[in-house]
C-alpha positions in Angstrom: -1.0 -6.9 -2.7 -4.2 -8.3 -3.8 -4.4 -11.6 -5.9 -7.3 -10.9 -7.4 -6.5 -10.9 -11.4 -8.8 -7.9 -11.6 -7.0 -5.9 -9.6 -4.2 -3.8 -10.8 -1.4 -5.1 -8.5 1.8 -5.7 -8.4 0.7 -9.8 -8.6 -1.0 -8.9 -12.1 2.3 -7.3 -13.4 4.4 -10.0 -12.4 2.0 -12.4 -14.2 1.9 -10.6 -17.5 5.9 -9.8 -17.5 7.4 -12.7 -15.3 11.0 -12.4 -16.8 11.0 -8.8 -16.4 10.4 -9.2 -13.0 12.4 -11.9 -12.2 15.5 -10.4 -14.1 15.1 -6.5 -11.9 18.1 -6.5 -9.9 15.7 -5.8 -6.5 13.8 -9.4 -7.4 14.5 -12.2 -5.3 12.2 -15.7 -4.8 13.0 -14.5 -1.1 11.2 -11.7 -1.1 8.5 -12.7 -3.5 7.4 -15.3 -1.4 7.6 -12.6 1.8 5.3 -10.4 -0.2 3.1 -13.5 -0.3 3.0 -13.6 3.0 2.3 -10.3 4.2 -0.5 -9.7 1.2 -2.3 -12.5 3.0 -1.7 -11.7 6.4 -3.2 -8.0 4.8 -6.0 -9.8 3.3 -6.6 -10.1 6.5 -7.2 -6.4 7.9 -8.3 -5.5 4.5 -11.6 -7.3 4.5 -12.1 -6.9 8.6 -11.6 -2.7 8.6 -11.5 -1.7 5.0 -14.0 -3.3 2.8 -16.0 -6.0 4.6 -16.2 -4.3 7.8 -16.5 -6.7 10.6 -18.4 -4.5 13.5 -15.9 -5.6 16.5 -13.1 -4.2 14.3 -14.1 -1.1 13.4 -13.7 -0.4 16.8 -10.6 -1.8 17.2 -8.6 -1.8 14.2 -5.1 -2.3 16.3 -6.6 -5.8 17.8 -7.2 -6.8 13.9 -3.6 -5.6 12.9 -2.5 -8.0 16.1 -4.7 -10.8 14.8 -3.0 -10.7 11.4 0.5 -11.0 13.0 1.5 -8.0 11.1 4.2 -5.4 12.8 5.4 -2.4 11.3 8.8 -3.4 10.8 7.5 -5.7 8.5 5.2 -4.2 6.7 7.7 -1.6 6.0 10.0 -4.1 4.3 7.2 -5.3 2.5 6.9 -1.9 0.8 10.2 -1.3 0.4 11.0 -4.8 -1.2 7.3 -3.6 -3.3 8.9 0.0 -4.1 12.4 -1.3 -5.2 10.8 -3.7 -7.5 8.5 -1.4 -9.1 11.1 1.5 -9.6 12.9 -0.4 -11.5 9.9 -1.9 -13.9 8.7 1.6 -14.3 12.2 2.9 -15.3 12.2 -0.3 -17.1 9.6 0.2 -19.0 9.5 4.0 -19.8 12.7 4.9 -19.9 13.3 7.2 -17.4 13.7 6.8 -13.2 10.0 7.3 -11.2 11.2 9.8 -9.0 12.3 11.9 -12.0 7.8 12.1 -12.4 7.4 12.4 -9.0 10.0 15.6 -8.3 7.3 17.4 -10.6 5.0 16.7 -8.3 3.9 20.0 -6.2 0.9 18.6 -4.0 -0.9 22.0 -4.3 -4.4 20.0 -4.4 -3.5 18.9 -0.6 -4.5 21.2 1.2 -7.8 21.9 -0.8 -8.2 18.0 -0.3 -8.1 18.6 3.9 -10.3 21.7 3.8 -12.5 18.9 1.9 -12.0 16.5 4.5 -12.5 18.4 7.0 -15.8 19.6 6.1 -17.0 16.1 5.8 -16.4 15.4 9.0 -13.7 12.5 7.9 -10.7 14.2 9.6 -10.8 16.6 12.9 -8.1 19.2 13.5 -6.3 19.3 16.9 -9.2 22.4 18.1 -11.8 19.6 17.3 -10.4 17.1 19.2 -10.1 19.1 22.2 -14.3 20.4 21.5 -15.1 16.5 21.5 
């Protein structure tokens, strides 16, 4: 939900094809206002825990989420708004439902990715956690 012009985000799509976005059945200005507020709050989290890591924040991410004022229900609401609009845009642009494309995904690389992440100590298994 970055507003940066160089980022491939919903905001870039909205700027490029504003009339198409505004004509979506799932569009409303209230949703856009909500998403703009949420994006500003998410930037706080992003800056302190993901990209411009604050040495205090990295040890306590839940505190940063609390400082940003983001509750799970509001994050879910924002993601739902985006998902609905992006699905409609996908159908408008490509002529097929996005779910038709996703239904062909089999996920067979997921175990390989998990094994690699575990080997790099990016994730722990339950056994690892018990041993730690």
